Backbone as JSON Lines, residues from 0, in Angstrom:
{"i":0,"aa":"M","n":[0.85,-1.18,0.0],"ca":[0.0,0.0,0.0],"c":[0.9,1.24,0.0]}
{"i":1,"aa":"S","n":[0.6,2.2,-0.86],"ca":[1.41,3.42,-0.92],"c":[0.98,4.38,0.19]}
{"i":2,"aa":"Q","n":[1.95,5.1,0.69],"ca":[1.7,6.03,1.79],"c":[1.43,7.43,1.23]}
{"i":3,"aa":"F","n":[0.41,8.08,1.72],"ca":[0.06,9.44,1.31],"c":[1.08,10.41,1.85]}
{"i":4,"aa":"N","n":[1.63,11.25,0.98],"ca":[2.61,12.25,1.4],"c":[1.99,13.63,1.21]}
{"i":5,"aa":"L","n":[1.62,14.25,2.31],"ca":[0.95,15.55,2.27],"c":[1.82,16.62,1.63]}
{"i":6,"aa":"R","n":[3.09,16.65,1.97],"ca":[3.98,17.66,1.39],"c":[4.01,17.56,-0.14]}
{"i":7,"aa":"E","n":[4.16,16.35,-0.64],"ca":[4.2,16.16,-2.09],"c":[2.87,16.53,-2.73]}
{"i":8,"aa":"A","n":[1.77,16.15,-2.11],"ca":[0.45,16.44,-2.67],"c":[0.22,17.95,-2.76]}
{"i":9,"aa":"I","n":[0.56,18.67,-1.71],"ca":[0.36,20.12,-1.71],"c":[1.29,20.79,-2.7]}
{"i":10,"aa":"T","n":[2.53,20.32,-2.76],"ca":[3.48,20.87,-3.72],"c":[2.96,20.69,-5.15]}
{"i":11,"aa":"Q","n":[2.44,19.52,-5.45],"ca":[1.9,19.28,-6.79],"c":[0.72,20.19,-7.1]}
{"i":12,"aa":"I","n":[-0.1,20.46,-6.11],"ca":[-1.28,21.32,-6.32],"c":[-0.86,22.75,-6.63]}
{"i":13,"aa":"V","n":[0.18,23.25,-5.99],"ca":[0.52,24.67,-6.12],"c":[1.7,24.97,-7.04]}
{"i":14,"aa":"Q","n":[2.41,23.97,-7.49],"ca":[3.68,24.22,-8.19],"c":[3.53,25.01,-9.48]}
{"i":15,"aa":"D","n":[2.42,24.91,-10.17],"ca":[2.27,25.63,-11.43],"c":[1.4,26.88,-11.3]}
{"i":16,"aa":"K","n":[1.14,27.3,-10.09],"ca":[0.3,28.49,-9.86],"c":[1.13,29.76,-10.03]}
{"i":17,"aa":"S","n":[0.46,30.82,-10.48],"ca":[1.11,32.12,-10.59],"c":[1.23,32.73,-9.18]}
{"i":18,"aa":"E","n":[1.97,33.82,-9.07],"ca":[2.07,34.5,-7.77],"c":[0.7,34.98,-7.31]}
{"i":19,"aa":"G","n":[-0.1,35.49,-8.23],"ca":[-1.45,35.93,-7.87],"c":[-2.32,34.79,-7.37]}
{"i":20,"aa":"E","n":[-2.21,33.65,-8.03],"ca":[-2.99,32.48,-7.61],"c":[-2.52,31.99,-6.24]}
{"i":21,"aa":"L","n":[-1.21,31.99,-6.01],"ca":[-0.7,31.59,-4.7],"c":[-1.19,32.54,-3.61]}
{"i":22,"aa":"S","n":[-1.17,33.82,-3.91],"ca":[-1.66,34.81,-2.95],"c":[-3.13,34.56,-2.63]}
{"i":23,"aa":"E","n":[-3.91,34.27,-3.64],"ca":[-5.33,34.0,-3.44],"c":[-5.55,32.74,-2.61]}
{"i":24,"aa":"I","n":[-4.77,31.71,-2.88],"ca":[-4.87,30.47,-2.09],"c":[-4.61,30.76,-0.62]}
{"i":25,"aa":"I","n":[-3.56,31.54,-0.36],"ca":[-3.21,31.85,1.03],"c":[-4.3,32.69,1.68]}
{"i":26,"aa":"R","n":[-4.75,33.76,1.0],"ca":[-5.8,34.62,1.56],"c":[-7.07,33.82,1.84]}
{"i":27,"aa":"D","n":[-7.45,32.94,0.91],"ca":[-8.66,32.15,1.09],"c":[-8.54,31.14,2.22]}
{"i":28,"aa":"S","n":[-7.31,30.75,2.55],"ca":[-7.09,29.75,3.59],"c":[-7.04,30.36,4.99]}
{"i":29,"aa":"I","n":[-6.69,31.65,5.06],"ca":[-6.57,32.32,6.36],"c":[-7.97,32.46,6.96]}
{"i":30,"aa":"D","n":[-8.1,32.12,8.23],"ca":[-9.37,32.18,8.97],"c":[-10.46,31.33,8.32]}
{"i":31,"aa":"S","n":[-10.04,30.32,7.57],"ca":[-10.98,29.42,6.91],"c":[-11.11,28.16,7.75]}
{"i":32,"aa":"D","n":[-11.7,27.17,7.15],"ca":[-11.86,25.87,7.8],"c":[-10.48,25.34,8.22]}
{"i":33,"aa":"E","n":[-10.42,24.68,9.34],"ca":[-9.14,24.18,9.85],"c":[-8.49,23.16,8.94]}
{"i":34,"aa":"K","n":[-9.24,22.59,8.02],"ca":[-8.62,21.61,7.12],"c":[-7.58,22.25,6.21]}
{"i":35,"aa":"A","n":[-7.57,23.58,6.11],"ca":[-6.57,24.29,5.3],"c":[-5.25,24.45,6.04]}
{"i":36,"aa":"L","n":[-5.24,24.27,7.34],"ca":[-4.03,24.52,8.13],"c":[-2.83,23.66,7.74]}
{"i":37,"aa":"P","n":[-3.0,22.37,7.48],"ca":[-1.81,21.6,7.06],"c":[-1.19,22.14,5.76]}
{"i":38,"aa":"G","n":[-2.03,22.58,4.84],"ca":[-1.52,23.14,3.59],"c":[-0.74,24.42,3.83]}
{"i":39,"aa":"L","n":[-1.27,25.27,4.71],"ca":[-0.55,26.5,5.04],"c":[0.78,26.17,5.71]}
{"i":40,"aa":"G","n":[0.79,25.12,6.51],"ca":[2.03,24.69,7.16],"c":[3.07,24.26,6.14]}
{"i":41,"aa":"V","n":[2.65,23.53,5.12],"ca":[3.57,23.11,4.06],"c":[4.09,24.32,3.31]}
{"i":42,"aa":"L","n":[3.21,25.27,3.0],"ca":[3.66,26.48,2.31],"c":[4.64,27.27,3.18]}
{"i":43,"aa":"F","n":[4.34,27.37,4.49],"ca":[5.26,28.07,5.39],"c":[6.61,27.36,5.44]}
{"i":44,"aa":"E","n":[6.59,26.05,5.45],"ca":[7.84,25.29,5.46],"c":[8.69,25.62,4.23]}
{"i":45,"aa":"M","n":[8.03,25.73,3.06],"ca":[8.75,26.09,1.84],"c":[9.4,27.47,1.99]}
{"i":46,"aa":"I","n":[8.63,28.43,2.5],"ca":[9.15,29.78,2.71],"c":[10.33,29.75,3.68]}
{"i":47,"aa":"W","n":[10.16,29.03,4.77],"ca":[11.2,28.96,5.81],"c":[12.5,28.4,5.25]}
{"i":48,"aa":"K","n":[12.4,27.32,4.5],"ca":[13.6,26.67,3.97],"c":[14.33,27.55,2.96]}
{"i":49,"aa":"D","n":[13.6,28.42,2.26],"ca":[14.23,29.29,1.27],"c":[14.58,30.67,1.82]}
{"i":50,"aa":"S","n":[14.45,30.85,3.12],"ca":[14.73,32.15,3.74],"c":[16.1,32.14,4.41]}
{"i":51,"aa":"A","n":[16.77,33.25,4.29],"ca":[18.04,33.44,5.0],"c":[17.77,33.55,6.49]}
{"i":52,"aa":"A","n":[18.8,33.4,7.29],"ca":[18.65,33.44,8.74],"c":[18.0,34.73,9.21]}
{"i":53,"aa":"A","n":[18.34,35.86,8.6],"ca":[17.75,37.15,9.0],"c":[16.25,37.17,8.71]}
{"i":54,"aa":"E","n":[15.84,36.61,7.58],"ca":[14.42,36.55,7.25],"c":[13.68,35.62,8.21]}
{"i":55,"aa":"Q","n":[14.31,34.5,8.56],"ca":[13.71,33.58,9.51],"c":[13.52,34.26,10.86]}
{"i":56,"aa":"Q","n":[14.53,35.0,11.3],"ca":[14.42,35.72,12.57],"c":[13.31,36.76,12.51]}
{"i":57,"aa":"S","n":[13.16,37.42,11.38],"ca":[12.08,38.4,11.22],"c":[10.72,37.72,11.34]}
{"i":58,"aa":"L","n":[10.56,36.56,10.72],"ca":[9.31,35.81,10.82],"c":[9.02,35.4,12.26]}
{"i":59,"aa":"V","n":[10.05,34.93,12.95],"ca":[9.89,34.54,14.34],"c":[9.51,35.76,15.18]}
{"i":60,"aa":"G","n":[10.15,36.89,14.91],"ca":[9.82,38.12,15.64],"c":[8.38,38.55,15.42]}
{"i":61,"aa":"K","n":[7.9,38.44,14.18],"ca":[6.51,38.78,13.88],"c":[5.56,37.85,14.62]}
{"i":62,"aa":"L","n":[5.87,36.56,14.6],"ca":[5.03,35.58,15.3],"c":[5.04,35.84,16.8]}
{"i":63,"aa":"H","n":[6.21,36.09,17.36],"ca":[6.31,36.36,18.79],"c":[5.52,37.61,19.16]}
{"i":64,"aa":"G","n":[5.67,38.66,18.36],"ca":[4.94,39.9,18.63],"c":[3.44,39.68,18.56]}
{"i":65,"aa":"H","n":[2.98,38.91,17.59],"ca":[1.55,38.62,17.47],"c":[1.06,37.83,18.68]}
{"i":66,"aa":"L","n":[1.79,36.8,19.06],"ca":[1.39,35.99,20.2],"c":[1.39,36.8,21.49]}
{"i":67,"aa":"H","n":[2.39,37.67,21.63],"ca":[2.48,38.5,22.83],"c":[1.32,39.49,22.9]}
{"i":68,"aa":"S","n":[0.97,40.1,21.77],"ca":[-0.15,41.05,21.77],"c":[-1.47,40.34,22.01]}
{"i":69,"aa":"Q","n":[-1.6,39.1,21.53],"ca":[-2.83,38.33,21.74],"c":[-2.99,37.97,23.21]}
{"i":70,"aa":"S","n":[-1.88,37.65,23.87],"ca":[-1.96,37.25,25.29],"c":[-2.31,38.45,26.16]}
{"i":71,"aa":"Q","n":[-1.95,39.67,25.75],"ca":[-2.28,40.86,26.53],"c":[-3.74,41.24,26.36]}
{"i":72,"aa":"Q","n":[-4.36,40.83,25.22],"ca":[-5.75,41.15,24.97],"c":[-6.69,40.22,25.72]}
{"i":73,"aa":"S","n":[-6.17,39.06,26.12],"ca":[-7.03,38.08,26.8],"c":[-7.3,38.43,28.23]}
């Protein structure tokens, strides 16, 4: 029995999309049904792997700032 590979499946779905189409996929997935979250995770992984250390730190800083501001609102 062949094993389903989510990363490969998502990569195949998006690999021939234009930048506009990719942007639309991401926008449509944000705050959508939770079934979109694994796909967003795969896309984030692609971005992370292709980012320099400074870009990765910037992403972490944005995430940390968002989480910190959310915890103060609660």
